C-alpha positions as CSV (number, residue, x, y, z in Angstrom):
1,M,-4.2,72.2,46.1
2,P,-3.6,74.6,43.3
3,V,-2.0,73.2,40.2
4,S,1.3,74.8,39.2
5,R,2.0,76.1,35.8
6,R,4.6,73.3,35.2
7,Q,2.0,70.6,36.1
8,K,-0.5,72.2,33.8
9,I,2.0,72.0,30.9
10,S,2.8,68.4,31.7
11,L,-0.8,67.4,31.8
12,A,-1.5,69.2,28.6
13,S,1.5,67.6,26.9
14,A,0.4,64.1,28.1
15,A,-3.1,64.7,26.8
16,V,-1.8,65.7,23.4
17,I,0.5,62.6,23.3
18,L,-2.4,60.4,24.1
19,A,-4.8,62.2,21.8
20,I,-2.6,61.9,18.8
21,P,-2.7,58.0,18.6
22,V,-6.3,58.0,19.6
23,A,-7.1,60.5,16.8
24,V,-4.9,58.5,14.4
25,I,-6.8,55.3,15.3
26,A,-10.1,57.0,15.0
27,V,-9.1,58.4,11.6
28,L,-7.8,55.1,10.4
29,S,-10.9,53.2,11.6
30,H,-13.1,55.5,9.6
31,A,-10.8,55.8,6.6
32,D,-11.5,54.1,3.3
33,W,-8.9,51.4,3.3
34,N,-9.7,50.4,-0.2
35,R,-7.5,53.3,-1.2
36,A,-4.5,51.5,0.5
37,K,-5.0,48.3,-1.6
38,P,-2.5,49.3,-4.3
39,W,0.2,50.0,-1.8
40,L,-0.6,46.8,0.2
41,N,-0.8,44.7,-2.9
42,A,2.6,45.9,-4.1
43,R,4.3,45.4,-0.7
44,V,3.0,41.8,-0.3
45,S,3.9,41.0,-4.0
46,E,7.4,42.2,-3.3
47,A,7.6,40.1,-0.1
48,L,6.3,36.9,-1.8
49,G,8.0,37.3,-5.1
50,R,4.7,36.7,-7.0
51,P,1.5,38.6,-7.8
52,F,-0.8,39.4,-4.9
53,A,-4.1,41.3,-5.2
54,I,-7.0,42.2,-2.9
55,E,-9.8,42.6,-5.5
56,G,-12.7,43.0,-3.1
57,D,-13.5,45.2,-0.1
58,L,-10.8,45.9,2.5
59,S,-11.8,46.9,6.0
60,L,-9.9,47.7,9.2
61,T,-10.6,47.3,12.9
62,W,-8.3,47.5,15.9
63,V,-7.6,44.6,18.3
64,Q,-5.3,44.0,21.3
65,P,-2.5,41.5,20.6
66,G,-3.4,38.3,22.4
67,G,-1.5,36.7,25.3
68,S,2.1,37.8,25.8
69,A,2.7,38.6,22.1
70,Q,4.5,41.8,23.0
71,P,6.3,42.7,26.2
72,G,5.9,45.9,28.2
73,W,4.2,48.9,26.7
74,R,4.0,47.3,23.3
75,G,1.4,44.9,24.7
76,Y,-1.0,47.8,25.1
77,L,-0.6,49.0,21.6
78,P,-3.6,48.0,19.4
79,W,-2.9,46.2,16.2
80,P,-4.7,46.7,12.9
81,H,-7.0,43.8,12.0
82,L,-7.7,43.6,8.3
83,Q,-10.4,41.7,6.4
84,A,-10.1,41.3,2.7
85,K,-12.5,39.8,0.2
86,N,-11.7,38.2,-3.1
87,V,-8.0,37.7,-2.6
88,R,-5.8,36.3,-5.3
89,L,-2.2,34.9,-5.2
90,G,-0.5,34.2,-8.5
91,N,2.3,31.8,-9.5
92,P,6.0,32.5,-9.6
93,A,7.2,33.9,-12.9
94,N,9.2,30.7,-13.6
95,L,6.2,28.5,-13.4
96,T,3.4,28.4,-16.0
97,P,0.3,26.5,-15.1
98,D,-2.2,24.9,-17.5
99,G,-4.7,27.6,-18.2
100,D,-5.2,30.9,-16.3
101,T,-5.0,29.4,-12.8
102,D,-3.8,31.2,-9.7
103,A,-1.9,29.6,-6.9
104,A,-4.7,30.5,-4.5
105,T,-8.0,32.4,-4.3
106,V,-9.9,33.2,-1.1
107,S,-13.4,34.6,-0.8
108,Q,-12.3,36.2,2.5
109,L,-9.2,36.3,4.6
110,A,-8.6,38.0,7.9
111,F,-5.3,38.8,9.7
112,S,-3.7,41.2,12.1
113,L,-0.5,43.1,11.5
114,N,2.2,44.0,13.9
115,P,2.4,47.7,13.4
116,L,5.9,48.1,14.9
117,A,7.3,45.5,12.6
118,L,6.4,47.7,9.6
119,F,9.1,50.1,10.6
120,E,11.6,47.2,10.1
121,K,10.0,46.5,6.7
122,K,8.6,43.2,7.9
123,I,5.0,42.1,7.4
124,V,4.4,40.0,10.5
125,I,1.1,38.1,10.6
126,P,0.5,36.1,13.7
127,Q,-2.5,34.3,12.4
128,L,-4.1,34.1,8.9
129,R,-7.7,32.9,8.5
130,F,-9.0,31.6,5.2
131,D,-12.7,31.4,4.2
132,A,-13.4,29.1,1.2
133,P,-9.8,28.9,0.0
134,Q,-9.0,27.4,-3.4
135,L,-5.4,26.3,-3.5
136,H,-3.8,25.1,-6.7
137,L,-0.4,23.5,-6.0
138,L,1.9,23.0,-9.0
139,R,5.3,21.4,-9.6
140,S,7.0,21.1,-12.9
141,K,9.3,18.3,-14.2
142,D,12.4,20.3,-13.2
143,G,11.2,20.5,-9.6
144,Q,10.0,24.2,-9.6
145,N,6.9,24.6,-7.5
146,N,4.5,27.4,-6.3
147,W,4.4,26.5,-2.6
148,T,8.0,27.5,-1.7
149,F,8.2,31.2,-0.6
150,D,11.9,31.6,0.0
151,Q,12.5,32.8,-3.6
152,Q,11.7,36.4,-2.6
153,S,13.1,39.2,-4.7
154,P,16.6,40.0,-3.4
155,S,16.1,43.7,-4.4
156,S,13.0,44.1,-2.1
157,P,13.6,45.1,1.5
158,W,10.2,43.8,2.6
159,R,9.8,40.3,4.1
160,L,6.7,38.3,5.1
161,E,6.6,36.4,8.4
162,L,3.5,34.2,8.6
163,Q,3.2,32.4,12.0
164,S,0.1,30.3,11.8
165,V,-2.9,29.5,9.5
166,V,-6.5,28.7,10.3
167,F,-8.4,26.7,7.6
168,S,-12.1,26.5,6.8
169,K,-14.1,24.9,4.0
170,G,-12.3,24.9,0.6
171,T,-10.4,22.8,-1.9
172,V,-6.8,22.0,-2.5
173,S,-5.5,20.6,-5.8
174,L,-2.1,19.3,-6.8
175,V,-0.7,18.9,-10.3
176,D,2.8,17.3,-10.0
177,A,4.7,16.5,-13.1
178,V,7.4,14.8,-11.1
179,T,5.1,12.1,-9.6
180,E,2.5,12.3,-12.4
181,A,-0.1,13.2,-9.7
182,R,-3.4,15.0,-10.2
183,L,-5.1,15.2,-6.9
184,Q,-7.9,17.2,-5.2
185,A,-8.8,17.4,-1.6
186,D,-12.2,18.8,-0.5
187,V,-11.8,20.4,3.0
188,D,-14.5,21.2,5.5
189,T,-14.7,22.2,9.1
190,I,-15.9,19.9,11.8
191,S,-17.3,20.7,15.2
192,G,-17.4,18.9,18.5
193,D,-14.0,17.4,18.1
194,A,-11.4,18.5,20.7
195,R,-8.4,17.3,18.6
196,Y,-9.4,17.9,15.0
197,G,-10.9,21.0,13.3
198,I,-11.1,20.1,9.7
199,A,-11.8,17.0,7.6
200,W,-10.9,16.3,4.0
201,K,-11.6,13.8,1.2
202,L,-9.1,13.0,-1.5
203,S,-9.5,11.9,-5.1
204,G,-7.4,11.8,-8.3
205,T,-4.6,9.8,-9.9
206,Y,-1.0,9.0,-9.0
207,H,1.3,7.5,-11.6
208,G,-1.8,6.5,-13.5
209,D,-3.4,4.7,-10.6
210,K,-6.6,5.9,-9.0
211,V,-6.2,7.6,-5.6
212,Q,-8.9,8.0,-2.9
213,G,-8.7,8.8,0.7
214,D,-9.9,10.9,3.7
215,G,-8.6,12.3,6.9
216,K,-8.6,14.9,9.6
217,A,-6.3,17.7,10.7
218,G,-6.1,20.4,13.3
219,N,-7.8,23.7,12.8
220,V,-4.7,25.9,13.5
221,L,-1.4,25.1,11.7
222,S,1.6,26.7,13.5
223,L,4.3,27.5,10.9
224,Q,7.0,28.7,13.4
225,Q,6.4,27.3,16.9
226,D,8.5,24.2,17.2
227,S,6.7,22.9,20.2
228,T,3.1,23.2,18.8
229,P,2.0,19.9,17.4
230,F,-0.4,19.8,14.5
231,P,-2.6,16.7,14.7
232,L,-3.0,14.5,11.5
233,Q,-5.0,11.5,10.6
234,A,-5.2,10.1,7.1
235,S,-6.1,7.0,5.1
236,V,-5.2,6.9,1.4
237,Q,-5.4,4.1,-1.2
238,T,-3.6,4.3,-4.5
239,G,-4.0,1.3,-6.8
240,K,-3.8,-1.7,-4.6
241,T,-1.6,0.0,-2.0
242,S,-3.1,1.5,1.2
243,L,-1.6,3.8,3.8
244,A,-2.9,5.1,7.1
245,I,-1.2,7.5,9.5
246,E,-2.2,9.1,12.8
247,G,0.0,11.4,14.8
248,T,1.4,15.0,14.8
249,L,3.5,17.3,12.7
250,T,5.5,20.3,13.9
251,R,7.3,23.0,11.8
252,P,5.2,22.1,8.7
253,T,7.1,24.6,6.5
254,R,10.0,22.1,6.7
255,L,8.0,18.9,7.2
256,A,10.0,18.4,10.4
257,A,9.3,16.3,13.5
258,L,6.7,14.0,12.0
259,D,5.6,11.5,14.7
260,V,2.9,9.1,13.5
261,R,1.6,5.6,13.7
262,L,2.0,4.2,10.2
263,K,0.1,1.3,8.7
264,I,0.9,0.3,5.1
265,A,-0.2,-2.6,2.9
266,G,0.1,-3.5,-0.8
267,P,0.6,-6.2,-3.4
268,S,4.4,-5.9,-3.3
269,M,6.9,-3.8,-1.4
270,A,8.4,-2.8,-4.7
271,R,5.3,-0.9,-5.5
272,L,6.2,1.6,-2.8
273,Y,9.0,3.1,-4.8
274,P,6.9,5.7,-6.6
275,L,5.4,6.8,-3.3
276,T,8.5,6.8,-1.1
277,G,11.5,6.8,-3.3
278,V,12.8,3.8,-1.2
279,L,14.0,0.8,-3.2
280,L,12.5,-2.4,-1.7
281,P,12.4,-5.9,-3.1
282,E,9.6,-7.7,-4.9
283,T,7.4,-9.5,-2.4
284,P,4.0,-11.1,-2.0
285,H,1.2,-9.1,-0.6
286,F,2.3,-7.4,2.6
287,S,1.0,-5.4,5.5
288,T,3.0,-3.7,8.3
289,E,2.3,-1.3,11.2
290,G,4.9,0.7,13.2
291,H,6.1,4.0,14.6
292,L,7.3,6.5,12.0
293,T,9.3,9.5,13.1
294,G,11.2,11.9,10.8
295,T,12.9,15.2,10.1
296,L,13.5,16.6,6.7
297,A,16.7,18.7,6.7
298,P,18.1,20.6,3.7
299,G,20.6,17.8,3.1
300,G,18.0,15.0,3.3
301,G,16.9,14.2,6.8
302,D,16.3,10.9,8.7
303,W,13.2,8.8,8.9
304,V,12.9,5.9,11.4
305,Y,10.3,3.1,11.0
306,D,10.6,1.5,14.4
307,N,9.0,-1.5,16.2
308,F,7.1,-2.5,13.1
309,T,5.4,-5.8,12.8
310,G,3.5,-7.4,9.9
311,K,3.1,-10.1,7.3
312,V,4.8,-10.7,4.0
313,G,2.7,-13.4,2.3
314,S,2.4,-16.0,5.0
315,S,5.6,-15.0,6.8
316,D,5.8,-12.7,9.8
317,V,8.2,-9.7,9.9
318,Q,9.4,-7.3,12.6
319,G,12.2,-4.9,13.1
320,K,13.5,-1.4,12.5
321,L,14.5,0.5,9.3
322,V,16.2,3.9,9.1
323,F,16.2,6.0,5.9
324,S,18.7,8.8,5.7
325,G,18.7,11.3,2.9
326,R,22.3,12.0,1.8
327,K,24.5,12.5,-1.3
328,P,25.3,10.9,-3.6
329,R,22.7,8.3,-2.7
330,N,20.2,7.8,0.1
331,L,20.9,5.1,2.7
332,L,18.6,2.5,4.1
333,R,19.8,0.7,7.3
334,G,18.2,-1.7,9.7
335,E,17.5,-5.1,11.0
336,V,14.5,-7.3,10.1
337,H,13.5,-10.6,11.6
338,S,11.0,-13.4,11.0
339,R,10.1,-16.1,13.4
340,L,8.6,-18.2,10.6
341,L,9.4,-17.7,6.9
342,Q,7.4,-19.5,4.2
343,F,9.7,-20.6,1.5
344,R,7.3,-19.8,-1.3
345,D,7.2,-16.1,-0.1
346,L,10.8,-15.8,-1.5
347,G,9.5,-16.6,-5.0
348,P,8.8,-13.0,-6.1
349,L,12.4,-12.0,-5.3
350,V,13.5,-13.9,-8.5
351,G,10.3,-14.0,-10.4
352,A,9.6,-17.6,-9.5
353,D,6.1,-17.1,-8.1
354,S,2.8,-18.2,-9.7
355,S,0.9,-16.4,-12.4
356,A,-1.7,-15.4,-9.8
357,S,1.0,-13.9,-7.6
358,K,2.4,-12.0,-10.5
359,S,-1.0,-10.6,-11.3
360,E,-1.5,-9.6,-7.7
361,R,1.8,-7.6,-7.6
362,G,1.1,-6.0,-10.9
363,V,3.8,-7.5,-13.2
364,P,3.3,-9.0,-16.6
365,Q,2.8,-12.7,-16.7
366,Q,5.6,-13.2,-19.1
367,Q,6.8,-16.7,-18.3
368,P,6.8,-18.5,-21.7
369,A,4.9,-21.7,-22.0
370,G,7.2,-24.7,-21.5
371,R,9.9,-22.7,-19.7
372,V,10.8,-23.5,-16.0
373,L,13.5,-21.0,-15.1
374,P,12.1,-17.5,-14.3
375,V,12.4,-14.9,-17.1
376,E,11.1,-11.9,-15.1
377,T,13.8,-9.2,-15.4
378,F,15.4,-7.4,-12.5
379,K,14.8,-3.6,-12.4
380,T,18.5,-2.7,-12.1
381,E,17.9,0.9,-13.2
382,R,16.8,1.6,-9.7
383,W,19.7,0.0,-7.9
384,T,21.9,3.1,-8.1
385,S,19.2,5.3,-6.4
386,L,19.9,3.9,-2.9
387,D,22.6,2.3,-0.7
388,A,21.5,-0.3,1.8
389,D,22.9,-2.1,4.9
390,V,20.2,-4.4,6.2
391,R,20.5,-7.6,8.3
392,Y,17.8,-10.2,7.9
393,T,17.3,-13.3,10.0
394,A,14.7,-16.0,10.3
395,D,14.3,-18.6,13.0
396,K,12.6,-21.2,10.8
397,I,11.7,-21.7,7.2
398,T,9.0,-24.0,6.0
399,R,7.6,-25.1,2.7
400,D,4.3,-27.0,1.9
401,A,6.1,-30.2,2.9
402,D,8.3,-29.6,6.0
403,L,11.7,-28.4,5.0
404,P,13.9,-28.5,8.2
405,I,15.7,-25.1,7.8
406,S,16.1,-23.9,11.4
407,E,17.8,-20.6,10.7
408,L,18.5,-18.1,8.0
409,D,21.0,-15.3,8.3
410,T,21.9,-12.8,5.5
411,H,23.5,-9.4,5.4
412,V,22.1,-7.3,2.5
413,L,24.6,-4.7,1.2
414,L,23.8,-2.4,-1.7
415,S,26.4,0.1,-2.8
416,D,26.4,2.1,-6.0
417,G,24.3,-0.5,-7.8
418,V,26.2,-3.6,-6.5
419,L,24.1,-5.9,-4.4
420,S,25.8,-8.4,-2.1
421,L,24.3,-11.2,0.2
422,A,27.4,-11.7,2.4
423,P,26.7,-14.1,3.8
424,L,23.6,-16.0,2.9
425,N,23.6,-18.9,5.4
426,F,21.1,-21.6,6.3
427,N,21.1,-24.3,8.9
428,I,19.3,-27.2,7.2
429,A,18.7,-30.9,8.0
430,G,21.3,-31.1,10.7
431,G,23.9,-29.5,8.4
432,T,24.8,-26.1,6.9
433,L,24.5,-24.3,3.6
434,R,26.9,-21.4,3.3
435,S,27.0,-19.0,0.4
436,Q,28.1,-15.6,-0.9
437,I,26.3,-13.8,-3.7
438,K,27.4,-10.7,-5.5
439,L,25.1,-9.0,-8.1
440,D,26.6,-6.0,-9.9
441,G,23.6,-4.1,-11.4
442,S,25.4,-0.8,-11.7
443,G,25.5,-1.0,-15.5
444,K,29.3,-0.6,-15.5
445,V,29.9,-4.3,-16.4
446,I,26.8,-5.0,-18.4
447,P,24.3,-2.3,-19.4
448,N,20.8,-2.9,-18.1
449,G,21.9,-6.2,-16.6
450,I,23.7,-8.0,-13.8
451,A,27.2,-9.5,-13.5
452,A,26.8,-12.2,-10.9
453,E,29.1,-14.3,-8.7
454,L,28.1,-17.2,-6.5
455,T,30.0,-19.5,-4.2
456,A,28.2,-22.0,-2.1
457,S,28.9,-25.1,0.1
458,A,26.6,-27.7,1.6
459,R,27.9,-29.8,4.5
460,H,26.4,-32.7,6.4
461,L,22.8,-32.5,5.2
462,H,21.1,-35.5,6.7
463,I,18.8,-37.2,4.1
464,K,16.4,-38.5,6.7
465,Q,15.9,-35.0,8.1
466,L,15.4,-33.6,4.6
467,F,12.3,-35.8,4.2
468,P,10.9,-36.6,7.7
469,R,7.5,-37.7,6.3
470,L,9.0,-40.7,4.5
471,D,9.1,-43.5,7.1
472,A,11.4,-45.7,5.0
473,L,14.1,-43.1,5.3
474,Q,14.2,-42.9,9.1
475,A,16.8,-45.7,9.3
476,S,19.0,-44.0,6.7
477,I,22.1,-42.1,7.9
478,G,23.1,-40.7,4.5
479,E,24.5,-37.2,4.1
480,I,24.8,-34.7,1.3
481,N,27.9,-32.6,0.8
482,G,28.5,-30.3,-2.1
483,D,30.1,-27.1,-3.6
484,A,29.3,-24.7,-6.4
485,S,31.1,-21.8,-7.9
486,L,29.5,-19.9,-10.7
487,T,29.8,-16.5,-12.6
488,A,27.2,-15.2,-15.0
489,T,25.8,-12.2,-16.7
490,G,22.1,-11.4,-17.5
491,N,19.0,-9.7,-16.3
492,S,16.9,-12.6,-15.0
493,V,17.4,-15.9,-13.4
494,A,16.9,-17.7,-16.7
495,S,19.5,-15.5,-18.6
496,L,22.0,-15.6,-15.7
497,L,21.9,-19.4,-15.5
498,G,21.9,-19.6,-19.3
499,S,25.2,-17.7,-19.5
500,S,26.9,-19.2,-16.3
501,N,30.4,-20.6,-16.0
502,G,31.9,-22.6,-13.2
503,E,31.6,-25.9,-11.4
504,V,29.0,-27.9,-9.5
505,R,30.0,-30.9,-7.4
506,A,28.1,-33.1,-4.9
507,L,28.5,-36.3,-2.9
508,I,25.9,-38.5,-1.3
509,N,26.5,-41.6,0.8
510,R,24.5,-44.3,2.4
511,G,21.0,-43.3,1.6
512,S,18.0,-44.7,-0.2
513,I,16.4,-43.8,-3.5
514,S,12.8,-44.5,-4.6
515,K,10.3,-43.0,-7.0
516,L,8.4,-41.8,-3.9
517,L,11.4,-40.0,-2.6
518,L,12.1,-38.2,-5.8
519,E,8.5,-37.1,-6.2
520,E,8.7,-35.7,-2.6
521,M,11.8,-33.7,-3.7
522,G,9.8,-32.5,-6.8
523,L,12.3,-34.2,-9.2
524,N,10.1,-35.6,-11.9
525,I,13.0,-36.7,-14.0
526,G,14.6,-38.8,-11.3
527,S,11.3,-40.4,-10.5
528,V,10.8,-41.5,-14.1
529,V,14.3,-43.0,-14.2
530,I,13.9,-44.9,-10.9
531,A,10.5,-46.2,-12.1
532,K,12.2,-47.5,-15.2
533,L,14.9,-49.2,-13.3
534,A,13.3,-50.5,-10.1
535,G,9.6,-49.8,-10.2
536,D,8.6,-48.2,-6.9
537,K,11.0,-50.1,-4.6
538,Q,13.5,-48.7,-2.2
539,V,17.0,-48.8,-3.7
540,K,19.9,-48.7,-1.1
541,L,22.4,-46.1,-2.0
542,N,26.1,-46.6,-1.1
543,C,27.4,-43.6,-2.8
544,M,26.5,-41.0,-5.4
545,A,29.1,-38.6,-6.9
546,A,28.3,-35.8,-9.4
547,D,30.8,-33.5,-11.0
548,F,29.8,-30.9,-13.6
549,V,31.7,-28.2,-15.4
550,V,29.5,-25.3,-16.6
551,T,30.4,-23.4,-19.7
552,K,28.1,-20.7,-21.1
553,G,25.1,-22.3,-19.4
554,L,26.0,-25.8,-20.5
555,M,26.4,-28.3,-17.7
556,Q,28.7,-31.2,-18.9
557,T,29.3,-34.2,-16.7
558,R,32.9,-34.9,-15.8
559,Q,31.9,-37.7,-13.4
560,F,28.4,-38.8,-12.4
561,I,28.1,-42.2,-10.7
562,V,25.4,-43.8,-8.6
563,D,26.4,-46.9,-6.6
564,T,23.8,-49.2,-5.0
565,D,23.9,-52.7,-3.6
566,D,22.7,-54.1,-6.9
567,A,24.3,-52.0,-9.6
568,V,26.5,-49.0,-10.5
569,L,24.8,-46.4,-12.7
570,H,27.1,-44.3,-14.9
571,I,25.6,-41.0,-16.2
572,D,27.1,-38.9,-19.0
573,G,25.9,-36.0,-21.0
574,T,24.8,-32.4,-20.7
575,V,22.1,-30.2,-19.2
576,N,21.6,-27.0,-21.1
577,L,20.5,-24.2,-18.7
578,G,20.0,-21.8,-21.6
579,N,17.4,-23.7,-23.6
580,E,16.4,-26.1,-20.8
581,K,17.3,-29.2,-22.8
582,L,18.7,-32.5,-21.6
583,E,21.1,-34.9,-23.3
584,L,22.0,-37.6,-20.8
585,T,22.8,-41.3,-21.0
586,L,22.4,-43.6,-18.0
587,Q,24.2,-47.0,-18.1
588,P,23.3,-49.6,-15.4
589,D,26.2,-51.9,-14.5
590,S,24.9,-55.0,-12.7
591,K,26.5,-56.4,-9.5
592,G,25.2,-59.9,-10.2
593,L,21.7,-60.6,-9.1
594,R,20.0,-57.2,-8.7
595,I,16.7,-55.5,-8.5
596,F,17.4,-53.5,-11.7
597,S,15.3,-55.1,-14.4
598,L,17.0,-53.3,-17.3
599,R,20.5,-54.0,-18.8
600,S,20.2,-51.5,-21.7
601,P,21.1,-47.8,-21.3
602,L,18.5,-45.2,-20.6
603,Y,18.5,-42.1,-22.7
604,V,17.3,-38.8,-21.3
605,H,16.4,-36.0,-23.6
606,G,13.8,-33.2,-24.0
607,T,13.2,-30.2,-21.8
608,F,12.9,-29.4,-18.2
609,S,9.1,-29.1,-18.5
610,K,8.4,-32.2,-20.5
611,P,10.5,-35.1,-19.2
612,D,10.6,-38.5,-20.9
613,V,12.8,-41.6,-20.6
614,S,13.2,-44.6,-23.0
615,V,15.3,-47.7,-23.1
616,D,17.8,-47.8,-25.9
617,K,15.5,-46.0,-28.3
618,G,13.5,-42.8,-28.8
619,V,13.9,-39.3,-27.5
620,L,13.5,-39.1,-23.8
621,A,12.7,-36.0,-21.8
622,L,13.0,-35.2,-18.1
623,R,11.8,-32.3,-15.9
624,T,13.9,-29.5,-14.2
625,G,17.2,-31.1,-14.0
626,S,16.3,-34.7,-12.9
627,A,18.3,-37.0,-10.8
628,L,21.1,-34.4,-11.0
629,A,19.3,-32.5,-8.3
630,L,19.8,-35.5,-5.8
631,A,23.2,-33.8,-5.3
632,A,23.2,-30.3,-4.0
633,V,26.0,-28.2,-5.1
634,A,34.2,-29.3,-3.5
635,P,36.2,-31.3,-5.3
636,F,35.7,-34.9,-4.4
637,A,39.1,-34.9,-2.6
638,A,37.7,-32.4,-0.2
639,L,34.3,-34.0,0.1
640,L,35.2,-37.7,0.6
641,P,36.7,-37.1,4.1
642,L,33.3,-35.7,5.1
643,V,31.4,-38.8,4.2
644,N,30.3,-41.1,7.1
645,T,30.7,-44.4,5.3
646,G,30.7,-48.0,6.5
647,P,33.7,-50.3,6.2
648,G,35.1,-50.2,2.7
649,E,32.6,-47.8,1.3
650,A,34.9,-44.8,1.0
651,N,37.4,-46.9,-0.9
652,E,34.6,-48.2,-3.2
653,C,33.4,-44.7,-3.9
654,A,37.0,-43.5,-4.6
655,A,37.5,-46.5,-6.9
656,L,34.3,-45.6,-8.8
657,L,35.4,-42.1,-9.3
658,A,38.7,-43.3,-10.7
659,Q,36.9,-45.8,-12.9
660,A,34.5,-43.1,-14.2
661,R,37.5,-41.2,-15.7
662,V,38.4,-44.0,-18.1
663,K,35.2,-46.0,-18.7
664,P,33.1,-44.8,-21.6
665,V,29.3,-44.6,-21.4
666,A,27.2,-45.8,-24.3
667,P,25.9,-42.9,-26.3
668,A,22.3,-42.4,-27.2
669,P,21.4,-43.8,-30.7
670,G,22.8,-41.4,-33.3
671,K,24.9,-39.6,-30.8
672,Q,28.6,-39.5,-30.4
673,P,30.1,-40.4,-27.0
674,A,30.8,-37.4,-24.8
675,K,34.5,-36.7,-24.4
676,K,36.0,-37.3,-21.0
677,R,38.2,-34.7,-19.5
């Protein structure tokens, strides 16, 4: 069939239309693209807001866009694929590195460009491949860094859209003035691993501590696809703290959708503050493992450490913690539970742990010789960095000798530097210990210190349950009841007690006292006194009443009486919590024939750490508060109805209290009698 003139024109036009792009492609393929480097360098520099230069050879080939990158006819349009050698990326103008160091250098990079996007003044790179990259990441003290690319020049119409990155062998270094970090990671490709494409080794320092580690990561890092997971595996150790993760990351430009298994261990949870910015208490050595998920939003983000389990010292822990970034302070919420809590694991909270424990958690061994009360200072300067709302419970608490605490329940609240334990409750020895503690470390009341308030009450603590290993006490039905109310200022346990004001009262009925019992309680002073009075015999206790007023750390007896079957012991004097010195006089008052072998007063002096007792002469010293600690911590009018006494015993105790208000106690030689109030 003959071809009409119109058809010939149409065919010719189509041929020309097709020939033009083919010719253009042919010309471009054979053109010297090194001549285009100045234009390309300038456009990329404008888009990034920092110097960019291709200093080596630049070549061009043409490729079809993969998959369904472009719909319709656009999918048939070939894209230019560029290879550039010796590429350099500089630092932002507001960031000056040490020496002449670029943000990145690459021996060769390869990428394809979406040609249609150039008409919209966008440089769209679906995938960027690096060969032997050298990345130098910097952050100054004011937070300016060279890895954030959203500071593009507002006057430039060009924008860069990088969708994914493929890594190969190279190095990445970090110099961070904010965290005092100097780190370097050596990266290499791995083969035969379906999940991971690169491996890395880490070395350097962080806050002055040596850092080392290794890990693996995926070969292709998607910067825009929310649903594309980037696999991660890492193990890092800094100082004595180790951290290991395994999981995935999506949207890495925002560090969003982190989903990993996290294992972390170290000498103290407080040492995690430089790493995480999360304020945690001083603890013994710990290790935990759990599921960490997180998103980092412009306003902060949320991080959840869920279903974690582990050990803190010899105690088990489990629970869930949620960290939320917000203004003006970040927030930590959660619930933590222990089935078994070792009492000694609470020591680091107040600096009452051993020298070996202090060395392990990296704090100075600053406890002075001869001092008993902990002097380690609280780091209150960090308390305003975080708010907290955490509930902690424990099913059972033990010490080296069984201490029958069946439950612990406390609600930890931290708000603008004010820490509250409201409540802090124990079920102990068939009774209860209820307390409320408030520690204001905001610096508004006392700079660099704490303004503390304590109220506590002990009810129906059974003596025989307190010391189940002492067979002689199993027939005893005595109880301990007491109250304490104190306020103080300071920056350690020692300084707080040394400045405290308030009252401490206690009442004990129908128990037994012996040197063995007091040694079991750890009360060296009391054991010395009882040994002086009764040797190592059991002494039946009808009633003991102790009432102290505390003024600027000085505990002054208002009434302190011990009534046994054989004698009444009147105690008067002071216990100085500031310098840990004792000034007490103990006067036995016989009830006829008695087991007490001494009629003369006993005088108790010295310090908590070096107790000594003498009869009517010498300076006598006792340890840690002595027989005072037989009482725990309500006015007697409130406590006496709680006492389970035998016939006539309540009246006898009440009479003793009334007698104590008027009966003087013989002073120590050379001392004036203490004034009764």
